[in-house]
VEXKOLLO-709878 format. One record per atom (N, C-alpha, C, CB): residue number from 1; residue in three letters; atom name; x, y, z. Coordinates in steps of 0.05 Angstrom, whole numbers, plus 5000, padded with zeros to 4 digits. Each point is the difference from the previous one (the first is absolute). Glycine has a CB too. Layout:
BEGIN
+------+-------+--------+------+------+------+
! balo ! torti ! kollum !    x !    y !    z !
+------+-------+--------+------+------+------+
!  NUM !   ALA !     CA !    X !    Y !    Z !
...
+------+-------+--------+------+------+------+
//
This chain:
BEGIN
+------+-------+--------+------+------+------+
! balo ! torti ! kollum !    x !    y !    z !
+------+-------+--------+------+------+------+
!    1 !   SER !      N ! 9050 ! 5332 ! 1348 !
!    1 !   SER !     CA ! 4984 ! 5023 ! 4999 !
!    1 !   SER !      C ! 5004 ! 5016 ! 4981 !
!    1 !   SER !     CB ! 4997 ! 4998 ! 5039 !
!    2 !   ARG !      N ! 5028 ! 5003 ! 4949 !
!    2 !   ARG !     CA ! 5003 ! 5018 ! 4977 !
!    2 !   ARG !      C ! 4990 ! 4992 ! 4976 !
!    2 !   ARG !     CB ! 5037 ! 5014 ! 5018 !
!    3 !   LEU !      N ! 4963 ! 4959 ! 4977 !
!    3 !   LEU !     CA ! 4989 ! 4986 ! 4979 !
!    3 !   LEU !      C ! 4973 ! 5002 ! 5001 !
!    3 !   LEU !     CB ! 5035 ! 4971 ! 4999 !
!    4 !   ALA !      N ! 4951 ! 5027 ! 5023 !
!    4 !   ALA !     CA ! 4971 ! 5006 ! 5005 !
!    4 !   ALA !      C ! 4991 ! 5027 ! 4989 !
!    4 !   ALA !     CB ! 5004 ! 4973 ! 5041 !
!    5 !   SER !      N ! 5012 ! 5049 ! 4970 !
!    5 !   SER !     CA ! 4990 ! 5027 ! 4992 !
!    5 !   SER !      C ! 5008 ! 5002 ! 4967 !
!    5 !   SER !     CB ! 5008 ! 5024 ! 5054 !
!    6 !   ALA !      N ! 5012 ! 4964 ! 4937 !
!    6 !   ALA !     CA ! 5006 ! 5005 ! 4971 !
!    6 !   ALA !      C ! 4978 ! 4985 ! 4983 !
!    6 !   ALA !     CB ! 5052 ! 5005 ! 5008 !
!    7 !   SER !      N ! 4938 ! 4972 ! 5001 !
!    7 !   SER !     CA ! 4978 ! 4985 ! 4988 !
!    7 !   SER !      C ! 4976 ! 5019 ! 5005 !
!    7 !   SER !     CB ! 5019 ! 4951 ! 5009 !
!    8 !   GLN !      N ! 4976 ! 5063 ! 5009 !
!    8 !   GLN !     CA ! 4977 ! 5012 ! 5005 !
!    8 !   GLN !      C ! 4997 ! 5026 ! 4983 !
!    8 !   GLN !     CB ! 5002 ! 4978 ! 5045 !
!    9 !   GLY !      N ! 5021 ! 5034 ! 4948 !
!    9 !   GLY !     CA ! 5005 ! 5025 ! 4986 !
!    9 !   GLY !      C ! 4995 ! 4993 ! 4969 !
!    9 !   GLY !     CB ! 5037 ! 5019 ! 5036 !
!   10 !   VAL !      N ! 4972 ! 4956 ! 4956 !
!   10 !   VAL !     CA ! 4995 ! 4989 ! 4974 !
!   10 !   VAL !      C ! 4971 ! 4993 ! 4998 !
!   10 !   VAL !     CB ! 5047 ! 4984 ! 4996 !
!   11 !   SER !      N ! 4938 ! 5006 ! 5023 !
!   11 !   SER !     CA ! 4973 ! 4994 ! 4998 !
!   11 !   SER !      C ! 4984 ! 5025 ! 5000 !
!   11 !   SER !     CB ! 5007 ! 4957 ! 5021 !
!   12 !   ARG !      N ! 4997 ! 5064 ! 4995 !
!   12 !   ARG !     CA ! 4992 ! 5023 ! 4996 !
!   12 !   ARG !      C ! 5000 ! 5013 ! 4971 !
!   12 !   ARG !     CB ! 5012 ! 5000 ! 5046 !
!   13 !   TRP !      N ! 5011 ! 4997 ! 4944 !
!   13 !   TRP !     CA ! 5004 ! 5012 ! 4975 !
!   13 !   TRP !      C ! 4985 ! 4984 ! 4978 !
!   13 !   TRP !     CB ! 5043 ! 5019 ! 5017 !
!   14 !   HIS !      N ! 4954 ! 4953 ! 4985 !
!   14 !   HIS !     CA ! 4985 ! 4986 ! 4983 !
!   14 !   HIS !      C ! 4971 ! 5004 ! 5004 !
!   14 !   HIS !     CB ! 5035 ! 4970 ! 4998 !
!   15 !   ALA !      N ! 4955 ! 5038 ! 5027 !
!   15 !   ALA !     CA ! 4972 ! 5006 ! 5005 !
!   15 !   ALA !      C ! 4994 ! 5024 ! 4985 !
!   15 !   ALA !     CB ! 4999 ! 4980 ! 5044 !
!   16 !   LEU !      N ! 5022 ! 5042 ! 4959 !
!   16 !   LEU !     CA ! 4992 ! 5024 ! 4986 !
!   16 !   LEU !      C ! 4999 ! 4995 ! 4968 !
!   16 !   LEU !     CB ! 5021 ! 5030 ! 5041 !
!   17 !   LEU !      N ! 4997 ! 4958 ! 4948 !
!   17 !   LEU !     CA ! 5003 ! 4993 ! 4972 !
!   17 !   LEU !      C ! 4975 ! 4986 ! 4994 !
!   17 !   LEU !     CB ! 5051 ! 4996 ! 5000 !
!   18 !   ASP !      N ! 4935 ! 4986 ! 5013 !
!   18 !   ASP !     CA ! 4978 ! 4987 ! 4991 !
!   18 !   ASP !      C ! 4977 ! 5020 ! 5005 !
!   18 !   ASP !     CB ! 5019 ! 4953 ! 5009 !
!   19 !   ALA !      N ! 4981 ! 5063 ! 5007 !
!   19 !   ALA !     CA ! 4976 ! 5024 ! 5002 !
!   19 !   ALA !      C ! 5003 ! 5017 ! 4974 !
!   19 !   ALA !     CB ! 5000 ! 5005 ! 5055 !
!   20 !   VAL !      N ! 5024 ! 5002 ! 4938 !
!   20 !   VAL !     CA ! 5003 ! 5014 ! 4974 !
!   20 !   VAL !      C ! 4988 ! 4987 ! 4974 !
!   20 !   VAL !     CB ! 5042 ! 5017 ! 5021 !
!   21 !   ARG !      N ! 4961 ! 4960 ! 4981 !
!   21 !   ARG !     CA ! 4995 ! 4978 ! 4978 !
!   21 !   ARG !      C ! 4968 ! 5001 ! 4997 !
!   21 !   ARG !     CB ! 5044 ! 4967 ! 5011 !
!   22 !   LEU !      N ! 4942 ! 5042 ! 5007 !
!   22 !   LEU !     CA ! 4972 ! 4997 ! 4997 !
!   22 !   LEU !      C ! 4989 ! 5021 ! 4980 !
!   22 !   LEU !     CB ! 4997 ! 4982 ! 5049 !
!   23 !   PRO !      N ! 4987 ! 5012 ! 4934 !
!   23 !   PRO !     CA ! 4988 ! 5017 ! 4981 !
!   23 !   PRO !      C ! 4987 ! 5027 ! 5012 !
!   23 !   PRO !     CB ! 4992 ! 4956 ! 4973 !
!   24 !   ARG !      N ! 4993 ! 5043 ! 5049 !
!   24 !   ARG !     CA ! 4988 ! 5021 ! 5013 !
!   24 !   ARG !      C ! 5019 ! 5021 ! 5007 !
!   24 !   ARG !     CB ! 4968 ! 4970 ! 5015 !
!   25 !   VAL !      N ! 5055 ! 5019 ! 5000 !
!   25 !   VAL !     CA ! 5022 ! 5016 ! 5010 !
!   25 !   VAL !      C ! 5015 ! 5017 ! 4976 !
!   25 !   VAL !     CB ! 5005 ! 4963 ! 5039 !
!   26 !   ARG !      N ! 4998 ! 5018 ! 4943 !
!   26 !   ARG !     CA ! 5012 ! 5014 ! 4972 !
!   26 !   ARG !      C ! 4985 ! 5027 ! 4991 !
!   26 !   ARG !     CB ! 5012 ! 4952 ! 4983 !
!   27 !   TRP !      N ! 4961 ! 5043 ! 5013 !
!   27 !   TRP !     CA ! 4985 ! 5018 ! 4991 !
!   27 !   TRP !      C ! 4999 ! 5025 ! 5019 !
!   27 !   TRP !     CB ! 4976 ! 4963 ! 4976 !
!   28 !   VAL !      N ! 5024 ! 5034 ! 5049 !
!   28 !   VAL !     CA ! 5003 ! 5021 ! 5022 !
!   28 !   VAL !      C ! 5026 ! 5015 ! 4995 !
!   28 !   VAL !     CB ! 4975 ! 4972 ! 5034 !
!   29 !   ALA !      N ! 5045 ! 5014 ! 4964 !
!   29 !   ALA !     CA ! 5024 ! 5013 ! 4996 !
!   29 !   ALA !      C ! 5003 ! 5012 ! 4973 !
!   29 !   ALA !     CB ! 5019 ! 4972 ! 5032 !
!   30 !   ALA !      N ! 4971 ! 5016 ! 4946 !
!   30 !   ALA !     CA ! 5002 ! 5016 ! 4978 !
!   30 !   ALA !      C ! 4983 ! 5025 ! 4996 !
!   30 !   ALA !     CB ! 5014 ! 4960 ! 4984 !
!   31 !   ILE !      N ! 4963 ! 5038 ! 5031 !
!   31 !   ILE !     CA ! 4981 ! 5026 ! 5002 !
!   31 !   ILE !      C ! 5014 ! 5020 ! 5018 !
!   31 !   ILE !     CB ! 4957 ! 4973 ! 4994 !
!   32 !   ALA !      N ! 5055 ! 5018 ! 5029 !
!   32 !   ALA !     CA ! 5013 ! 5020 ! 5018 !
!   32 !   ALA !      C ! 5022 ! 5013 ! 4984 !
!   32 !   ALA !     CB ! 4990 ! 4974 ! 5043 !
!   33 !   LEU !      N ! 5027 ! 5012 ! 4943 !
!   33 !   LEU !     CA ! 5025 ! 5008 ! 4986 !
!   33 !   LEU !      C ! 4988 ! 5019 ! 4977 !
!   33 !   LEU !     CB ! 5029 ! 4954 ! 5010 !
!   34 !   GLY !      N ! 4948 ! 5040 ! 4972 !
!   34 !   GLY !     CA ! 4984 ! 5016 ! 4985 !
!   34 !   GLY !      C ! 4994 ! 5031 ! 5012 !
!   34 !   GLY !     CB ! 4981 ! 4953 ! 4984 !
!   35 !   LEU !      N ! 5005 ! 5044 ! 5038 !
!   35 !   LEU !     CA ! 4994 ! 5025 ! 5012 !
!   35 !   LEU !      C ! 5020 ! 5015 ! 5009 !
!   35 !   LEU !     CB ! 4965 ! 4982 ! 5011 !
!   36 !   LEU !      N ! 5060 ! 5003 ! 4998 !
!   36 !   LEU !     CA ! 5022 ! 5020 ! 5009 !
!   36 !   LEU !      C ! 5012 ! 5016 ! 4978 !
!   36 !   LEU !     CB ! 5011 ! 4969 ! 5037 !
!   37 !   MET !      N ! 4989 ! 5017 ! 4936 !
!   37 !   MET !     CA ! 5013 ! 5008 ! 4979 !
!   37 !   MET !      C ! 4980 ! 5028 ! 4990 !
!   37 !   MET !     CB ! 5022 ! 4945 ! 4987 !
!   38 !   VAL !      N ! 4952 ! 5050 ! 5016 !
!   38 !   VAL !     CA ! 4982 ! 5018 ! 4985 !
!   38 !   VAL !      C ! 5002 ! 5029 ! 5022 !
!   38 !   VAL !     CB ! 4964 ! 4956 ! 4974 !
!   39 !   ILE !      N ! 5039 ! 5036 ! 5055 !
!   39 !   ILE !     CA ! 5001 ! 5022 ! 5020 !
!   39 !   ILE !      C ! 5027 ! 5011 ! 4998 !
!   39 !   ILE !     CB ! 4967 ! 4980 ! 5031 !
!   40 !   GLY !      N ! 5051 ! 5009 ! 4961 !
!   40 !   GLY !     CA ! 5032 ! 5008 ! 5001 !
!   40 !   GLY !      C ! 4998 ! 5020 ! 4971 !
!   40 !   GLY !     CB ! 5029 ! 4946 ! 5026 !
!   41 !   PHE !      N ! 4960 ! 5045 ! 4953 !
!   41 !   PHE !     CA ! 4994 ! 5015 ! 4972 !
!   41 !   PHE !      C ! 4984 ! 5025 ! 5005 !
!   41 !   PHE !     CB ! 4999 ! 4957 ! 4974 !
!   42 !   GLN !      N ! 4982 ! 5040 ! 5043 !
!   42 !   GLN !     CA ! 4983 ! 5025 ! 5003 !
!   42 !   GLN !      C ! 5014 ! 5020 ! 5016 !
!   42 !   GLN !     CB ! 4958 ! 4974 ! 4996 !
!   43 !   TYR !      N ! 5057 ! 5017 ! 5025 !
!   43 !   TYR !     CA ! 5016 ! 5021 ! 5018 !
!   43 !   TYR !      C ! 5025 ! 5012 ! 4982 !
!   43 !   TYR !     CB ! 4988 ! 4971 ! 5049 !
!   44 !   HIS !      N ! 5021 ! 5011 ! 4935 !
!   44 !   HIS !     CA ! 5022 ! 5014 ! 4982 !
!   44 !   HIS !      C ! 4989 ! 5020 ! 4981 !
!   44 !   HIS !     CB ! 5025 ! 4958 ! 5002 !
!   45 !   ARG !      N ! 4952 ! 5040 ! 4987 !
!   45 !   ARG !     CA ! 4988 ! 5018 ! 4978 !
!   45 !   ARG !      C ! 4988 ! 5022 ! 5020 !
!   45 !   ARG !     CB ! 4987 ! 4962 ! 4958 !
!   46 !   ALA !      N ! 5007 ! 5037 ! 5062 !
!   46 !   ALA !     CA ! 4990 ! 5022 ! 5019 !
!   46 !   ALA !      C ! 5023 ! 5018 ! 5007 !
!   46 !   ALA !     CB ! 4966 ! 4970 ! 5019 !
!   47 !   ARG !      N ! 5057 ! 5017 ! 4988 !
!   47 !   ARG !     CA ! 5024 ! 5016 ! 5005 !
!   47 !   ARG !      C ! 5011 ! 5015 ! 4977 !
!   47 !   ARG !     CB ! 5010 ! 4969 ! 5033 !
!   48 !   GLU !      N ! 4986 ! 5015 ! 4943 !
!   48 !   GLU !     CA ! 5008 ! 5014 ! 4972 !
!   48 !   GLU !      C ! 4983 ! 5023 ! 4997 !
!   48 !   GLU !     CB ! 5015 ! 4959 ! 4977 !
!   49 !   ARG !      N ! 4958 ! 5041 ! 5025 !
!   49 !   ARG !     CA ! 4985 ! 5022 ! 4997 !
!   49 !   ARG !      C ! 5003 ! 5023 ! 5019 !
!   49 !   ARG !     CB ! 4972 ! 4968 ! 4982 !
!   50 !   GLN !      N ! 5037 ! 5025 ! 5044 !
!   50 !   GLN !     CA ! 5004 ! 5019 ! 5020 !
!   50 !   GLN !      C ! 5027 ! 5017 ! 4992 !
!   50 !   GLN !     CB ! 4975 ! 4969 ! 5037 !
!   51 !   ALA !      N ! 5044 ! 5015 ! 4956 !
!   51 !   ALA !     CA ! 5026 ! 5011 ! 4989 !
!   51 !   ALA !      C ! 4999 ! 5019 ! 4978 !
!   51 !   ALA !     CB ! 5016 ! 4961 ! 5013 !
!   52 !   LYS !      N ! 4965 ! 5030 ! 4968 !
!   52 !   LYS !     CA ! 4993 ! 5015 ! 4976 !
!   52 !   LYS !      C ! 4984 ! 5029 ! 5006 !
!   52 !   LYS !     CB ! 4998 ! 4952 ! 4976 !
!   53 !   GLY !      N ! 4986 ! 5042 ! 5041 !
!   53 !   GLY !     CA ! 4985 ! 5026 ! 5010 !
!   53 !   GLY !      C ! 5016 ! 5022 ! 5017 !
!   53 !   GLY !     CB ! 4962 ! 4969 ! 5001 !
!   54 !   GLU !      N ! 5056 ! 5019 ! 5013 !
!   54 !   GLU !     CA ! 5020 ! 5017 ! 5009 !
!   54 !   GLU !      C ! 5018 ! 5015 ! 4980 !
!   54 !   GLU !     CB ! 4997 ! 4970 ! 5035 !
!   55 !   GLN !      N ! 5012 ! 5016 ! 4945 !
!   55 !   GLN !     CA ! 5017 ! 5012 ! 4979 !
!   55 !   GLN !      C ! 4981 ! 5021 ! 4985 !
!   55 !   GLN !     CB ! 5031 ! 4957 ! 4995 !
!   56 !   VAL !      N ! 4947 ! 5038 ! 4997 !
!   56 !   VAL !     CA ! 4982 ! 5018 ! 4989 !
!   56 !   VAL !      C ! 4993 ! 5027 ! 5016 !
!   56 !   VAL !     CB ! 4983 ! 4958 ! 4979 !
!   57 !   LYS !      N ! 5015 ! 5035 ! 5047 !
!   57 !   LYS !     CA ! 4997 ! 5022 ! 5020 !
!   57 !   LYS !      C ! 5025 ! 5020 ! 4998 !
!   57 !   LYS !     CB ! 4972 ! 4968 ! 5033 !
!   58 !   ALA !      N ! 5052 ! 5020 ! 4968 !
!   58 !   ALA !     CA ! 5021 ! 5015 ! 5005 !
!   58 !   ALA !      C ! 5003 ! 5017 ! 4970 !
!   58 !   ALA !     CB ! 5022 ! 4965 ! 5040 !
!   59 !   GLN !      N ! 4973 ! 5023 ! 4938 !
!   59 !   GLN !     CA ! 5003 ! 5015 ! 4974 !
!   59 !   GLN !      C ! 4979 ! 5020 ! 5000 !
!   59 !   GLN !     CB ! 5018 ! 4961 ! 4974 !
!   60 !   LEU !      N ! 4959 ! 5034 ! 5035 !
!   60 !   LEU !     CA ! 4979 ! 5025 ! 5000 !
!   60 !   LEU !      C ! 5006 ! 5020 ! 5018 !
!   60 !   LEU !     CB ! 4966 ! 4973 ! 4990 !
!   61 !   LEU !      N ! 5047 ! 5023 ! 5034 !
!   61 !   LEU !     CA ! 5011 ! 5020 ! 5016 !
!   61 !   LEU !      C ! 5021 ! 5019 ! 4988 !
!   61 !   LEU !     CB ! 4989 ! 4968 ! 5034 !
!   62 !   LEU !      N ! 5032 ! 5015 ! 4953 !
!   62 !   LEU !     CA ! 5017 ! 5013 ! 4988 !
!   62 !   LEU !      C ! 4991 ! 5019 ! 4976 !
!   62 !   LEU !     CB ! 5026 ! 4963 ! 5017 !
!   63 !   ALA !      N ! 4955 ! 5029 ! 4968 !
!   63 !   ALA !     CA ! 4987 ! 5014 ! 4977 !
!   63 !   ALA !      C ! 4985 ! 5023 ! 5012 !
!   63 !   ALA !     CB ! 4995 ! 4958 ! 4970 !
!   64 !   LEU !      N ! 4991 ! 5041 ! 5055 !
!   64 !   LEU !     CA ! 4988 ! 5022 ! 5013 !
!   64 !   LEU !      C ! 5020 ! 5024 ! 5010 !
!   64 !   LEU !     CB ! 4965 ! 4965 ! 5013 !
!   65 !   ARG !      N ! 5056 ! 5023 ! 4996 !
!   65 !   ARG !     CA ! 5017 ! 5020 ! 5012 !
!   65 !   ARG !      C ! 5016 ! 5014 ! 4975 !
!   65 !   ARG !     CB ! 5005 ! 4972 ! 5048 !
!   66 !   ILE !      N ! 4998 ! 5012 ! 4933 !
!   66 !   ILE !     CA ! 5015 ! 5018 ! 4977 !
!   66 !   ILE !      C ! 4977 ! 5019 ! 4989 !
!   66 !   ILE !     CB ! 5036 ! 4962 ! 4984 !
!   67 !   THR !      N ! 4942 ! 5030 ! 5012 !
!   67 !   THR !     CA ! 4977 ! 5017 ! 4992 !
!   67 !   THR !      C ! 5000 ! 5025 ! 5016 !
!   67 !   THR !     CB ! 4973 ! 4960 ! 4987 !
!   68 !   ALA !      N ! 5023 ! 5032 ! 5039 !
!   68 !   ALA !     CA ! 4999 ! 5025 ! 5020 !
!   68 !   ALA !      C ! 5021 ! 5019 ! 4996 !
!   68 !   ALA !     CB ! 4981 ! 4973 ! 5033 !
!   69 !   GLU !      N ! 5046 ! 5015 ! 4963 !
!   69 !   GLU !     CA ! 5023 ! 5019 ! 4996 !
!   69 !   GLU !      C ! 4998 ! 5017 ! 4974 !
!   69 !   GLU !     CB ! 5027 ! 4967 ! 5025 !
!   70 !   LYS !      N ! 4963 ! 5021 ! 4952 !
!   70 !   LYS !     CA ! 4993 ! 5015 ! 4974 !
!   70 !   LYS !      C ! 4981 ! 5021 ! 5004 !
!   70 !   LYS !     CB ! 5007 ! 4961 ! 4975 !
!   71 !   LEU !      N ! 4971 ! 5030 ! 5040 !
!   71 !   LEU !     CA ! 4979 ! 5022 ! 5004 !
!   71 !   LEU !      C ! 5009 ! 5024 ! 5018 !
!   71 !   LEU !     CB ! 4966 ! 4963 ! 4995 !
!   72 !   GLN !      N ! 5050 ! 5029 ! 5024 !
!   72 !   GLN !     CA ! 5007 ! 5024 ! 5017 !
!   72 !   GLN !      C ! 5020 ! 5019 ! 4980 !
!   72 !   GLN !     CB ! 4997 ! 4970 ! 5049 !
!   73 !   PHE !      N ! 5019 ! 5017 ! 4936 !
!   73 !   PHE !     CA ! 5018 ! 5014 ! 4982 !
!   73 !   PHE !      C ! 4985 ! 5016 ! 4981 !
!   73 !   PHE !     CB ! 5033 ! 4965 ! 5004 !
!   74 !   ALA !      N ! 4945 ! 5024 ! 4982 !
!   74 !   ALA !     CA ! 4984 ! 5014 ! 4981 !
!   74 !   ALA !      C ! 4983 ! 5021 ! 5018 !
!   74 !   ALA !     CB ! 4997 ! 4957 ! 4966 !
!   75 !   GLN !      N ! 4995 ! 5042 ! 5058 !
!   75 !   GLN !     CA ! 4990 ! 5020 ! 5015 !
!   75 !   GLN !      C ! 5015 ! 5023 ! 5004 !
!   75 !   GLN !     CB ! 4980 ! 4969 ! 5017 !
!   76 !   ALA !      N ! 5044 ! 5025 ! 4991 !
!   76 !   ALA !     CA ! 5024 ! 5022 ! 5007 !
!   76 !   ALA !      C ! 5006 ! 5017 ! 4974 !
!   76 !   ALA !     CB ! 5025 ! 4966 ! 5037 !
!   77 !   LYS !      N ! 4972 ! 5022 ! 4940 !
!   77 !   LYS !     CA ! 5003 ! 5014 ! 4976 !
!   77 !   LYS !      C ! 4977 ! 5016 ! 4993 !
!   77 !   LYS !     CB ! 5028 ! 4967 ! 4986 !
!   78 !   VAL !      N ! 4948 ! 5021 ! 5019 !
!   78 !   VAL !     CA ! 4976 ! 5020 ! 4992 !
!   78 !   VAL !      C ! 4998 ! 5025 ! 5019 !
!   78 !   VAL !     CB ! 4973 ! 4958 ! 4981 !
!   79 !   LEU !      N ! 5037 ! 5034 ! 5045 !
!   79 !   LEU !     CA ! 5000 ! 5023 ! 5021 !
!   79 !   LEU !      C ! 5017 ! 5022 ! 4992 !
!   79 !   LEU !     CB ! 4992 ! 4969 ! 5035 !
!   80 !   ASP !      N ! 5034 ! 5022 ! 4955 !
!   80 !   ASP !     CA ! 5019 ! 5013 ! 4989 !
!   80 !   ASP !      C ! 4994 ! 5018 ! 4979 !
!   80 !   ASP !     CB ! 5023 ! 4966 ! 5014 !
!   81 !   ILE !      N ! 4962 ! 5021 ! 4966 !
!   81 !   ILE !     CA ! 4990 ! 5017 ! 4976 !
!   81 !   ILE !      C ! 4977 ! 5017 ! 5009 !
!   81 !   ILE !     CB ! 5013 ! 4964 ! 4966 !
!   82 !   SER !      N ! 4972 ! 5027 ! 5050 !
!   82 !   SER !     CA ! 4976 ! 5015 ! 5009 !
!   82 !   SER !      C ! 5011 ! 5028 ! 5016 !
!   82 !   SER !     CB ! 4969 ! 4951 ! 5006 !
!   83 !   ALA !      N ! 5052 ! 5046 ! 5008 !
!   83 !   ALA !     CA ! 5008 ! 5024 ! 5017 !
!   83 !   ALA !      C ! 5013 ! 5016 ! 4982 !
!   83 !   ALA !     CB ! 5006 ! 4977 ! 5042 !
!   84 !   ALA !      N ! 5013 ! 5010 ! 4937 !
!   84 !   ALA !     CA ! 5011 ! 5023 ! 4978 !
!   84 !   ALA !      C ! 4980 ! 5015 ! 4986 !
!   84 !   ALA !     CB ! 5037 ! 4972 ! 4992 !
!   85 !   ARG !      N ! 4943 ! 5012 ! 4999 !
!   85 !   ARG !     CA ! 4978 ! 5017 ! 4985 !
!   85 !   ARG !      C ! 4986 ! 5021 ! 5014 !
!   85 !   ARG !     CB ! 4992 ! 4961 ! 4975 !
!   86 !   GLN !      N ! 5004 ! 5033 ! 5051 !
!   86 !   GLN !     CA ! 4985 ! 5020 ! 5018 !
!   86 !   GLN !      C ! 5020 ! 5026 ! 5003 !
!   86 !   GLN !     CB ! 4972 ! 4959 ! 5030 !
!   87 !   THR !      N ! 5055 ! 5035 ! 4974 !
!   87 !   THR !     CA ! 5018 ! 5022 ! 5003 !
!   87 !   THR !      C ! 5002 ! 5017 ! 4973 !
!   87 !   THR !     CB ! 5026 ! 4973 ! 5034 !
!   88 !   GLU !      N ! 4972 ! 5009 ! 4944 !
!   88 !   GLU !     CA ! 5006 ! 5015 ! 4972 !
!   88 !   GLU !      C ! 4974 ! 5017 ! 4998 !
!   88 !   GLU !     CB ! 5030 ! 4961 ! 4973 !
!   89 !   MET !      N ! 4941 ! 5028 ! 5034 !
!   89 !   MET !     CA ! 4983 ! 5016 ! 4998 !
!   89 !   MET !      C ! 4995 ! 5024 ! 5017 !
!   89 !   MET !     CB ! 4987 ! 4963 ! 4982 !
!   90 !   LEU !      N ! 5023 ! 5036 ! 5040 !
!   90 !   LEU !     CA ! 5000 ! 5025 ! 5022 !
!   90 !   LEU !      C ! 5021 ! 5017 ! 4992 !
!   90 !   LEU !     CB ! 4985 ! 4974 ! 5041 !
!   91 !   HIS !      N ! 5040 ! 5022 ! 4944 !
!   91 !   HIS !     CA ! 5016 ! 5018 ! 4987 !
!   91 !   HIS !      C ! 4982 ! 5013 ! 4974 !
!   91 !   HIS !     CB ! 5045 ! 4971 ! 5017 !
!   92 !   GLU !      N ! 4944 ! 5013 ! 4968 !
!   92 !   GLU !     CA ! 4986 ! 5010 ! 4974 !
!   92 !   GLU !      C ! 4978 ! 5022 ! 5010 !
!   92 !   GLU !     CB ! 5007 ! 4951 ! 4972 !
!   93 !   ASP !      N ! 4978 ! 5043 ! 5052 !
!   93 !   ASP !     CA ! 4980 ! 5016 ! 5007 !
!   93 !   ASP !      C ! 5010 ! 5027 ! 5015 !
!   93 !   ASP !     CB ! 4971 ! 4957 ! 5002 !
!   94 !   GLY !      N ! 5055 ! 5040 ! 5007 !
!   94 !   GLY !     CA ! 5009 ! 5023 ! 5010 !
!   94 !   GLY !      C ! 5001 ! 5003 ! 5030 !
!   94 !   GLY !     CB ! 4984 ! 5016 ! 4960 !
!   95 !   ALA !      N ! 5006 ! 4959 ! 5048 !
!   95 !   ALA !     CA ! 5000 ! 4998 ! 5032 !
!   95 !   ALA !      C ! 5028 ! 5001 ! 5011 !
!   95 !   ALA !     CB ! 4959 ! 4971 ! 4998 !
!   96 !   PHE !      N ! 5059 ! 5018 ! 4989 !
!   96 !   PHE !     CA ! 5028 ! 5005 ! 5008 !
!   96 !   PHE !      C ! 5016 ! 5013 ! 4981 !
!   96 !   PHE !     CB ! 4998 ! 4962 ! 5025 !
!   97 !   PRO !      N ! 5019 ! 5059 ! 4978 !
!   97 !   PRO !     CA ! 5014 ! 5014 ! 4981 !
!   97 !   PRO !      C ! 5020 ! 4982 ! 4989 !
!   97 !   PRO !     CB ! 4992 ! 5042 ! 5023 !
!   98 !   SER !      N ! 5015 ! 4963 ! 4951 !
!   98 !   SER !     CA ! 5022 ! 4982 ! 4985 !
!   98 !   SER !      C ! 5025 ! 5012 ! 5009 !
!   98 !   SER !     CB ! 4974 ! 4988 ! 4958 !
!   99 !   SER !      N ! 5048 ! 4993 ! 5042 !
!   99 !   SER !     CA ! 5023 ! 5013 ! 5006 !
!   99 !   SER !      C ! 5011 ! 5019 ! 4980 !
!   99 !   SER !     CB ! 5008 ! 4962 ! 5026 !
!  100 !   SER !      N ! 4981 ! 5039 ! 4949 !
!  100 !   SER !     CA ! 5007 ! 5023 ! 4983 !
!  100 !   SER !      C ! 4984 ! 5025 ! 5007 !
!  100 !   SER !     CB ! 5011 ! 4968 ! 4963 !
!  101 !   GLY !      N ! 4968 ! 5032 ! 5050 !
!  101 !   GLY !     CA ! 4984 ! 5021 ! 5010 !
!  101 !   GLY !      C ! 5019 ! 5014 ! 5023 !
!  101 !   GLY !     CB ! 4952 ! 4976 ! 4988 !
!  102 !   LEU !      N ! 5060 ! 5011 ! 5031 !
!  102 !   LEU !     CA ! 5010 ! 5008 ! 5020 !
!  102 !   LEU !      C ! 5025 ! 5021 ! 4991 !
!  102 !   LEU !     CB ! 4981 ! 4955 ! 5025 !
!  103 !   LEU !      N ! 5030 ! 5035 ! 4956 !
!  103 !   LEU !     CA ! 5025 ! 5016 ! 4988 !
!  103 !   LEU !      C ! 4990 ! 5026 ! 4985 !
!  103 !   LEU !     CB ! 5027 ! 4954 ! 4994 !
!  104 !   ASN !      N ! 4950 ! 5049 ! 4997 !
!  104 !   ASN !     CA ! 4994 ! 5024 ! 4985 !
!  104 !   ASN !      C ! 4991 ! 5022 ! 5018 !
!  104 !   ASN !     CB ! 4989 ! 4973 ! 4962 !
+------+-------+--------+------+------+------+
//
């Protein structure tokens, strides 16, 4: 019984090898392997593009955040200068008495 099942396993193996030896099966296997390689390569390239896009997005967001901070700083400076000039002009026009005028 054991010998018969071992013999059956070997004969199945030989039948499989005989099937692979057929030219048509070889071509089908080669084409399937080629397709799998192309699909794998395309998938890898798509993942690389996605990773690069995410990296570029992160760099862009950082640049925008830095730009926004610099613009806020510049706006604060402009507002400070504008307020100082308005105060200066009001003092020159006499709208506010100068500190030296109060002492006299």
